[in-house]
PAZAPA-4460 file (N, C-alpha, C; in steps of 0.05 Angstrom, whole numbers, plus 32768, in hexadecimal, padded with zeros to 4 digits):
% residues 167
    n_x    n_y    n_z   ca_x   ca_y   ca_z    c_x    c_y    c_z   seq   type   mol
   8A09   87F3   884F   8A07   8810   8848   89EA   8818   8848     1      M     A
   89E4   882E   8854   89C9   8838   8855   89C2   8845   883B     2      I     A
   89A9   8840   8831   89A0   884B   8818   8982   8850   881A     3      F     A
   8978   8860   8808   895C   8866   8805   8954   8862   87E8     4      N     A
   893C   8858   87E4   8931   8857   87C9   891F   886F   87C6     5      L     A
   8926   8881   87B4   8917   8899   87AF   890B   8898   8793     6      R     A
   88F0   889B   8792   88E3   889B   8778   88EE   88B1   8766     7      Q     A
   88F5   88A8   874D   88FF   88BB   873A   88E9   88CD   872E     8      G     A
   88F1   88E5   8727   88DE   88F8   871A   88E5   88F9   86FD     9      K     A
   88D1   88FE   86EC   88D5   8900   86CF   88EB   8914   86C8    10      L     A
   88EE   8929   86D8   8903   893C   86D3   891F   8931   86D7    11      T     A
   8921   8919   86E3   893B   890C   86E8   8941   88F6   86D4    12      E     A
   8932   88F4   86BF   8936   88DE   86AC   8953   88DD   86A1    13      I     A
   895F   88F4   869E   897B   88F5   8694   898E   88E6   86A7    14      D     A
   8988   88E7   86C1   8999   88D9   86D5   8996   88BB   86D0    15      K     A
   897E   88B2   86C9   897A   8895   86C3   898A   888D   86AB    16      A     A
   8988   889D   8695   8997   8896   867D   89B6   8897   8682    17      F     A
   89BF   88A9   8693   89DB   88AA   869A   89E3   8890   86A8    18      F     A
   89D3   8887   86BC   89D9   886F   86CA   89D9   8856   86B8    19      L     A
   89C6   8855   86A6   89C4   883F   8693   89DC   883E   8681    20      L     A
   89E4   8856   8676   89FC   8857   8665   8A15   8850   8674    21      K     A
   8A18   885B   868C   8A2F   8854   869D   8A31   8837   86A3    22      S     A
   8A1A   882A   86A9   8A1A   880E   86AE   8A22   87FE   8696    23      A     A
   8A19   8807   867E   8A21   87F8   8666   8A3F   87FB   8661    24      S     A
   8A4A   8812   8667   8A67   8816   8664   8A77   8805   8678    25      E     A
   8A6D   8803   8691   8A7A   87F2   86A5   8A79   87D5   869C    26      T     A
   8A62   87CC   8693   8A5F   87B0   868A   8A72   87AB   8671    27      L     A
   8A73   87BF   865F   8A84   87BC   8648   8AA1   87B8   864F    28      G     A
   8AAB   87C6   8663   8AC7   87C3   866C   8ACB   87A6   8677    29      R     A
   8AB6   8799   867F   8AB8   877D   8688   8AB1   8769   8672    30      K     A
   8AB0   8773   8659   8AA9   8763   8642   8A8D   8756   8644    31      N     A
   8A7B   8765   8651   8A5F   875C   8652   8A4F   876F   8640    32      I     A
   8A42   8764   862C   8A35   8774   8618   8A17   8779   861E    33      K     A
   8A0E   8770   8635   89F2   8770   863D   89E4   878A   8637    34      Q     A
   89EF   87A1   863E   89E1   87BA   863B   89EE   87CD   8628    35      W     A
   89FB   87C3   8613   8A08   87D4   85FF   89F4   87E8   85F4    36      N     A
   89DB   87E1   85F1   89C8   87F3   85E4   89C3   880D   85F4    37      Y     A
   89CB   880D   860E   89C6   8826   861D   89DA   883C   8616    38      W     A
   89F0   8835   8608   8A03   8849   85FE   89F5   885C   85EA    39      K     A
   89E3   8850   85DA   89D3   885F   85C7   89B8   8851   85C5    40      N     A
   89A7   8856   85D9   898F   8846   85DC   897B   8848   85C4    41      P     A
   8970   8831   85BC   895B   8832   85A7   8942   883F   85B2    42      P     A
   8931   8848   85A0   8918   8856   85A8   8907   8847   85BC    43      R     A
   8905   882C   85B8   88F3   881D   85CA   88FE   881D   85E7    44      E     A
   8919   881E   85EA   8924   881F   8605   8921   883A   8611    45      K     A
   8923   884F   8601   891E   886A   860B   8901   886C   8615    46      I     A
   88EF   8862   8605   88D2   8862   860D   88CD   8852   8626    47      E     A
   88DB   883B   8628   88D8   882A   8640   88E0   8839   8659    48      W     A
   88F6   8848   8658   88FE   8858   866F   88EA   886F   8674    49      V     A
   88E1   887C   8660   88CE   8892   8663   88B4   8887   8670    50      K     A
   88AB   8870   8666   8893   8864   8672   8897   885E   8690    51      D     A
   88AE   8854   8696   88B4   884E   86B2   88B3   8866   86C4    52      G     A
   88BD   887D   86BA   88BC   8895   86CA   88A0   88A0   86CB    53      F     A
   8891   889E   86B5   8875   88A8   86B6   8864   8897   86C9    54      L     A
   886B   887D   86CC   885C   886C   86DE   8867   886A   86FA    55      N     A
   887B   887C   8700   8887   887D   871B   8894   8863   8723    56      N     A
   88A1   8855   8710   88AD   883B   8716   88CB   883D   871A    57      E     A
   88D8   8853   8714   88F5   8855   8718   88FB   8861   8733    58      F     A
   890F   8855   8740   8918   885F   875A   8936   8862   875A    59      F     A
   893F   8878   8765   895C   887D   8768   8964   8872   8783    60      F     A
   897B   8865   8783   8987   885B   879C   899A   8870   87A6    61      I     A
   8994   887B   87BD   89A4   8891   87C8   89B0   888A   87E3    62      E     A
   89C7   8895   87E8   89D3   8892   8803   89C8   88A8   8815    63      N     A
   89D2   88A9   882E   89C6   88BC   8841   89CD   88D9   883B    64      N     A
   89DE   88DF   8827   89E2   88FA   881F   89D5   8900   8804    65      T     A
   89C2   88EF   87FC   89B2   88F1   87E3   89C4   88EE   87CA    66      Q     A
   89DB   88E2   87CD   89EB   88DC   87B5   89DF   88C3   87A8    67      E     A
   89DB   88C5   878E   89CF   88AF   877F   89E4   8899   877C    68      I     A
   89DD   8881   8786   89EF   886A   8784   89E6   8857   876E    69      M     A
   89CE   885B   8764   89C3   8849   874F   89A5   884E   874C    70      G     A
   8998   883A   873F   897B   883C   873B   8970   8821   8736    71      M     A
   8956   8820   8737   8947   8807   8732   892B   880E   8728    72      V     A
   8920   87FE   8717   8904   8801   870F   88F4   87EA   871B    73      R     A
   88DE   87F1   8728   88CD   87DE   8735   88B1   87E0   8729    74      I     A
   88A8   87CA   871D   888E   87CA   870F   887A   87B7   871D    75      L     A
   8861   87BC   8718   884B   87AA   8721   8845   8794   870C    76      E     A
   884A   879A   86F3   8846   8787   86DD   885E   878A   86CA    77      K     A
   8864   8774   86BC   887A   8775   86A8   8871   8765   8690    78      D     A
   8861   8771   8680   8855   8764   8669   886A   875D   8653    79      L     A
   887F   876D   8651   8893   8769   863C   88A2   874F   8641    80      I     A
   88AB   874B   865A   88BC   8734   8660   88AC   871C   866A    81      Y     A
   8898   8721   867B   8889   870C   8688   886D   8706   867E    82      W     A
   8862   871A   866F   8847   8716   8666   8833   871A   867D    83      G     A
   881A   8714   8679   8805   8717   868D   8808   8700   86A1    84      E     A
   880B   8707   86BB   880D   86F3   86D0   87F6   86F6   86E3    85      M     A
   87ED   86E0   86EF   87D6   86E0   8700   87DD   86DF   871D    86      N     A
   87F0   86EF   8726   87F7   86F1   8742   8800   870D   8748    87      D     A
   8807   8712   8760   8810   872D   8769   882E   872C   876C    88      K     A
   883C   8739   8759   8859   8739   8759   8865   8754   8755    89      S     A
   887E   8757   875E   888E   876F   8758   88A3   8767   8744    90      K     A
   88A7   8778   8730   88BB   8773   871B   88D1   8787   871E    91      Y     A
   88EA   877D   871F   8902   878D   8722   8910   878F   8707    92      I     A
   8916   87A8   86FF   8925   87AD   86E6   893B   87C2   86EB    93      H     A
   894E   87C0   86DA   8963   87D5   86D9   896F   87DC   86F4    94      S     A
   8975   87C8   8703   8983   87CC   871D   89A0   87D3   8716    95      L     A
   89A7   87EC   871C   89C2   87F6   8716   89CE   8800   8730    96      I     A
   89E6   87F8   8736   89F6   8804   874B   8A0E   8811   873D    97      I     A
   8A12   882B   8741   8A29   8839   8735   8A43   882B   873D    98      S     A
   8A55   882C   872A   8A6F   881E   872E   8A7D   8827   8748    99      E     A
   8A7A   8840   874F   8A86   884B   8767   8A7C   883C   8780   100      K     A
   8A63   8831   877F   8A58   8824   8797   8A56   8806   8794   101      F     A
   8A60   87FB   877E   8A5E   87DE   877A   8A6F   87CF   878E   102      S     A
   8A67   87B6   8793   8A76   87A5   87A6   8A6F   87A9   87C3   103      G     A
   8A5A   87B9   87C8   8A52   87BF   87E4   8A38   87B1   87EB   104      K     A
   8A2E   879F   87DA   8A15   8790   87DE   89FD   87A2   87DE   105      K     A
   89FF   87B9   87D1   89E8   87CB   87D0   89D1   87BF   87BF   106      I     A
   89D8   87B2   87A9   89C4   87A5   8798   89B5   8790   87A7   107      G     A
   89C3   877F   87B6   89B6   876B   87C7   89A3   8778   87DA   108      N     A
   89AB   878D   87E7   899B   879B   87FB   8983   87A9   87EE   109      N     A
   8986   87B3   87D6   896F   87BF   87C8   895A   87A9   87C2   110      V     A
   8963   8792   87B8   8951   877C   87B3   8943   8773   87CD   111      I     A
   8952   8771   87E3   8946   876A   87FD   8931   877E   8805   112      K     A
   8937   8798   8802   8924   87AD   8809   890A   87AB   87F9   113      K     A
   890D   87A6   87DF   88F6   87A2   87CD   88E6   878A   87D6   114      I     A
   88F4   8774   87DD   88E7   875C   87E6   88D7   8760   8800   115      E     A
   88E3   876E   8813   88D6   8773   882D   88BC   8784   8828   116      I     A
   88BF   8798   8818   88A7   87A9   8812   8892   8798   8804   117      E     A
   889A   8788   87F1   8887   8777   87E3   8879   8763   87F6   118      A     A
   8889   8757   8808   887E   8745   881C   8869   8753   882E   119      K     A
   8870   876B   8837   885E   877B   8848   8844   8782   883A   120      N     A
   8845   8783   881F   882D   8789   880F   8821   8770   8802   121      N     A
   8829   8759   880C   881D   873F   8804   8821   8739   87E7   122      K     A
   8838   873E   87DC   883F   8735   87C1   8848   8718   87C2   123      Y     A
   8845   870A   87AB   884C   86EE   87AA   8869   86E9   87A1   124      D     A
   8872   86F9   878E   888C   86F5   8782   889B   870F   877C   125      Y     A
   88B5   870D   877B   88C6   8721   876E   88CF   8714   8754   126      L     A
   88CF   8724   873F   88D7   8719   8725   88EA   872D   8718   127      R     A
   88FC   8722   8708   890F   8732   86F9   8919   8723   86E1   128      L     A
   8927   8731   86D0   8933   8723   86B9   8950   872A   86B8   129      D     A
   895F   871B   86A9   897C   871E   86A7   8985   8715   868B   130      C     A
   8996   8724   867E   89A0   871B   8664   89AE   8700   8668   131      D     A
   89A5   86EC   8659   89AF   86D1   865C   89CC   86CD   8657   132      S     A
   89D9   86E0   864A   89F6   86DE   8644   8A07   86E8   865C   133      T     A
   89FA   86F6   866F   8A09   8700   8686   8A08   86EB   869D   134      N     A
   8A19   86D7   869A   8A19   86C1   86AD   8A1E   86CA   86CA   135      K     A
   8A2F   86DD   86CE   8A35   86E7   86E9   8A1C   86F3   86F6   136      K     A
   8A0D   8703   86E7   89F5   870F   86F1   89DF   86FA   86F6   137      L     A
   89DD   86E6   86E4   89CA   86D0   86E9   89D1   86C2   8703   138      C     A
   89EA   86BC   8708   89F2   86AF   8721   89EC   86C1   8739   139      E     A
   89F0   86DB   8736   89EA   86EE   874B   89CD   86EC   8754   140      Y     A
   89BB   86EB   8741   899E   86E8   8748   8998   86CC   8754   141      Y     A
   89A4   86B8   8749   89A0   869D   8753   89AA   869B   8770   142      E     A
   89C0   86A8   8776   89CB   86A8   8791   89B9   86B7   87A5   143      N     A
   89A6   86C7   879A   8993   86D5   87AB   8978   86C7   87AB   144      Q     A
   8978   86AD   87A4   8961   869B   87A5   894C   86A1   8790   145      E     A
   8954   86AD   877A   8942   86B0   8763   8944   8696   8753   146      F     A
   892E   868D   8749   892D   8674   8739   8928   867B   871C   147      T     A
   8937   866E   870A   8934   8672   86ED   8919   8665   86E5   148      L     A
   8908   8675   86D9   88ED   866C   86D2   88EA   8668   86B4   149      M     A
   88FC   8673   86A4   88FA   8671   8687   890B   8686   867A   150      G     A
   8908   8688   8660   8916   869B   8650   8903   86AA   863E   151      R     A
   890B   86C3   8637   88FB   86D4   8625   890E   86DF   8610   152      K     A
   8907   86DA   85F7   8916   86E5   85E0   8909   86FF   85D8   153      K     A
   8919   8714   85D9   8911   872F   85D0   8925   8739   85BC   154      L     A
   891F   874E   85AD   8931   8757   8598   894E   875C   85A0   155      P     A
   8953   8765   85B8   896E   876C   85C0   897E   8755   85CD   156      L     A
   8970   8740   85D6   897E   872A   85E3   896A   8714   85EB   157      S     A
   8975   8700   85F8   8965   86EB   8605   8969   86EF   8623   158      I     A
   8952   86EF   8632   8953   86F6   864E   894A   86DE   865F   159      Y     A
   8958   86D9   8675   8950   86C5   8689   893B   86D3   869B   160      N     A
   8926   86C5   86A0   8911   86CF   86B2   8913   86C1   86CD   161      L     A
   8917   86D2   86E2   891A   86C8   86FD   8904   86D1   870F   162      Y     A
   88FD   86C0   8722   88EA   86C8   8737   88F2   86BD   8751   163      Q     A
   88E8   86CA   8766   88ED   86C2   8782   88D3   86C3   8791   164      K     A
   88CB   86AE   879D   88B3   86AC   87AD   88B8   86BD   87C6   165      K     A
   88A4   86CE   87CD   88A5   86DE   87E5   8896   86CF   87FB   166      I     A
   88A4   86CB   8811   8898   86BC   8828   8892   86CF   883E   167      Y     A
***
């Protein structure tokens, strides 16, 4: 399926919160508690999203008719989860594919597109985190050649830290 990554505008922040809440509801129906906090997000998560929009890090995933299929946040640094790193990496957060479009490998293709762009710009790694209790999502990233590098305990959960070397 053809898609485009379009940088989100601050005026579209409500679309991001809608996608995050919808994703938490979809996960909840599967008995996955990973994103329950997005149903009524705490202040620090609201600020995290606002910061991402202010830093031009959120991208909407759109099809060829500009229908939003999901979103992703792409960062140059991730001090909260990874701390200060001494290499050139892209950090992927909040990759969401709307339920209507799930099962079409869009998430895989978004990651591949980010990887190609990172490779073209001479980045060393792609990095992301995943709630350690979501075994299916952990396997998803491992099947895409991400390697578990460690864990990070934060107030809302314990997260697996994954990276993939860009060749």
